[in-house]
N, C-alpha and C positions, 0 to 999 in steps of 0.2 A: 504494500500500500504506500501511498505518497502523501506526505504532510509538509506544509510550509510553516515555519515558526516566525514569531514576532521578533526573534533575535536575528533574523536575516538568513537562516539556513533552510534549504529544501532537502528533504530526506526521502529515500526509498527504504522502506522497512520490511522485514519479514513479518507477515501478518500473524504468524503463530507465536513468535518470541519477542517481537519488537526490536530485534537486533538491526542496526543500521547496515544496509548493503552498500549504499553509496550516499554521498551528500554533496551539496554545492553551497559554497559560502558567498553571499552577495557582496561581502567586503572586497572581493576581487574586482568588483565594478564600482568601488567607491561607496559601498553600503555602510552599515547594514540597511536592508530594505525589508519591509513587511510584505507578507503574502496575503492576498484576499481572494475570495472566490474559490471554486473547485478546480482541481487539475482536469485537463482534457486529455483523454487517451486517443491517439490517432495512429493506427498501424503500430510501428515500433517506437513511437514518440510519446512523451508526456509533456504537455504544454501548460504553463502556469504564468500568471501575471504577478508582478511585485511593484511596490511603489514606496516612495519616501515623502509622501505628501505632495503638495503643489509646488510650483516654482521650477527653476532651471535644473535642479538635481534630478527631478522626475523619477523614472523607474524603467523597468524592462519587462517585456514578455520573453520568457525563456522556453526553448524546446530542447529537451534532453532525450537521449536514448534510454528507454525504460530499463534495460538490463544492465547497462554499464555506467550510466550517468554522463556519458560523453555529451558535451554541448553541441547540438546540431546548429542552432542559430540563436541570436538574441536580437530583439527589436526595441530600440529606445523610444519611449513615449513619455508624455507629461502626466505621470501619476496613473498608470493603468491599474484599475482596482476592482474590476468586475469579474464574474465568471465569464468564460469564453463560450460562444456559440459557434458551431461548425456548420458551414454551408458552402457547397460548390467548391471544395478544395481550399477554402479560406476560413479564417476565424474572424469574428466580429466582437468587439469589446468596447467598453467605455472607460473614460479617465475621470479623475477627480475634477478636472477643469471642464467637464462636459463636452469633450471631444469624443467622437465615435469613429472607430477605425476598422478597416478590413485589411488583413495581412495574409499573404499567401502561405499556406501551411508547409509547403516543401522548401521554399527559399527564404522565408522570413521577410520578404519585401512588401512594401506598402502597395495596396491596390487603390484605396481611396480613404479620404478623411472627411468627416462631416462635423461641423461645429453647430450644435443646436442653438445655443444662445451665447451671451457673453460669459466669460469664465465665472464659475461659481465662487463667490467671495468666501463662502464657508468651507470650501475645499472638502466636501463630504464624499464618502465612498458611494458610488452609484450602485443601483441594483442592475443585475445583468440583463441583457436583451434576450428575446426569444425569436424563433423563426418558424415559418410555415413551409419552409423548403424553397421559397421564392423570394420573400421579403423578410426584413427584420423589423422588430418593434421594441421600443424602449421608452422609459419616462425620463425626462430631463429635469434639471433643478428649477426650471420655470413652472413646473407643475403640469406641463403638457405631455401628451402621448404623441410619439413620432413614428411614422412608418416610412421605411426607406427600401428602395429596390436593392437587394443584396448584391447584385452583380456590379452596379454602378455607383451606389450610394446616393442616387437621386431621391429627393424628397417626394413622397407620394401624397401624404396628408399629415395634418397636425390637428390634434383634438385636445381641448382644455376641459377637464372634468369639473364637476361642481365643488370639489374639495381637493386638497393636496394629496397626491399619490403617496401611499405608504408601503406598498409591496412591489416586488418585481412582477413583470407581466407573466401571465399563464395562458397558454394556448390550449383550449380543450374543445373538441368537437366543432372546430371552425368558428369558435368565439374567443375573443381576446379579453381576458378577465384581469381586473386590477382592484386592489383594496385601497380605500381612501380614508382620510383623517376624520371624516364625518360618520364613521362606523357604517360604511356602505361598501358593497362589492358591485362593481359595474362590469357589464358585458358589452363589448364593442364589436362591430362588424369589421373584420380585418380588411375588407376591400376599400372601405372609405371612412371608417371611424364612427359610423352611425351607432347611436346608443340602442342596444338591444334588450338590456335587462338592468334592473336596479334592485338590489337586495339589501335591506337594513339588517345589521348584525349587532349582537350585544356588546361588542368591544371593537377597538380599532385594529384592523388587520395589520400585520407587521411581518416583514421578511419575504419568504417565497412560499409558493404553494407546493404541495405534494399530493399524489393520488395513488390509488391502488384498486384492484378489482376485489370485490367482496361478494362471493356467491355469483349470481347472475347479473349483478349491477356493478357500478363503480362509485367510489367515494373520493372526495377531495378534503384536504386538511391544510390549515394555516394557523400560525400563532397569532395572538392578538393581545392588546394591552387595555386594561380598564383604566381610564384616565383618573377616576376618583381616588383609587387606592394604589394604583400602579401594580397590581398583581398580574402574573402571566395567565393567559387563557389559551387553551387549545380548542379550536373550532373544527367541527366535522360537518360535511355537507354530503347530501345524497345526489349523485349524478349531476344534473344540470344546474346546480346552485339555486334550487327552488326554495330551500329553507335550510337553516342550521339544524342538524339532527341530534347532536349532542355537543357538550363542552366539558372541559376539565380545567380546573384552576391550580395555579401554583402560587405560593406566597411571594416568590420572586419572579421577575420576568424570565421567560424561557430564553436560554442563551444561545441556542443554535439558530441558524438562519431559516431552517425549515424543519418540520417534523420528519423523523426518519422512519421508514416503513420496513418492517421485518416480519416476513410471513404474514400472519393475520393480526399483527400488533403495530401500534404507533408508538414510537419511542421519543421521549422528550426529557431534556435536562436543563438545570438552571445553575446560577452562580453560587448557590448554597451547597452545591455538590449533589443535589438530589437528582436522581434519574428514575423515570417511571415508564411503565409499559401499559398501554390501554388497548382493550379489545377494539379493533377497528370498527366493527359493525354496530357497537352499542356504547363504547366509551367506558366499559367496566375496567377498573384497575386490576391488572393481572399480577404484577410484581413491582417492587420498588427497591432501589439500591442507593448507596451513598458513597461518594468519593471525596477526596480532599482537594477541592479546587473547582473552579468554574468549568462547565462542560459545554464547549462550543460545537463539538462534532462527534460523530460515532461512525464506526465501520463494523458491519455485520458479516459473520460467516454462519455456516449451518449450525455450529455448536456453541458459539459465543459471540459477543460483540465487544469491540474495543472502543472506549471513549477517550477522547483527548481532553485532559484536564489542564486548564490554564492556571498554573501555580508557580509562575516564574518562567525563565527561559526553558524551552523544550530541548532536552539534551539526552537523547538515547545513547547509552554507552555499553559496549561489549555485548556478551551473550545473555545478559540478565533477562529473566522472564517478565520483569516489570520495570522498564526504564523510566526515568523521571519524566513526568508529563503524560504517562499512559496509564489507563485504568482498565484492567481486564475483568470482565464479568462472565464466568461460565454460567450458562442459563440455569443449571440445576442447583446453583448455590444461592440464588436470589430469594428474597423474602416474598414468596408467592402469597397472594390473597385469595386465589381461586384454585 
């Protein structure tokens, strides 16, 4: 598995032991730089974005050989900070300064660049784009949704929602969904941005959506925040976002960007070190565990899952079964409630 640390290193780890197979130190490029978003696997490469905030120091998108860690190419940009979306032999991503770029996967050369608005004065990390295989869609810091032709970067349409966008885009059954600051989830028509649906929800959607098949139907999940007390909420929806079917609360805001799906469970963690699994179909708590540190991400296998615990610099060392920053939870050792 592949993990980027806030201390500026990118690691390939053995998923069973946590032992480092190879690593890359961004200090070689004037870092350290932080990693944001998910690694993208393409053929024999793993591609990841890193940044050092806004300004001239910027950051890089790196492409490594998955097995050896050999650097295939690196592309310098001004704060690349989103997950990467792959389309037509290229990757598309956003920067902290609200530039959106397409880069050729094989060569690392720029295809096009689109500046949505003036540079973001807050220098915030952007939510990643999505694609329908032809076009790409994203939310800019001006609160508008943009649709670009993926091949050329040409602007197709721009849509301003009734409230500030708070989630990444989610393409589901030919509808483009977004969560907003007014506790609503909006569905847009990808062809022209026409409003197709408007669902009020009990808390402000946050992060990215996840989905899974449950029986003969499908369900969607997203984290949310209740403004009054700021607890974390996990929201579940049945099929076409017609209504929220169940919700689960945490005393702290959920700390990963999206709920993690494992078999018929939805996994969520927070910065109190609490991690919990809920039955996807009905939200029933199945088991709960605890780790020392904030839990921003998890990796699942058939027998266990591995949570990354943010408790200082992530530093895997040697063949130890539990390197610093990693929390291993064998499924049969957790505190089951059902």
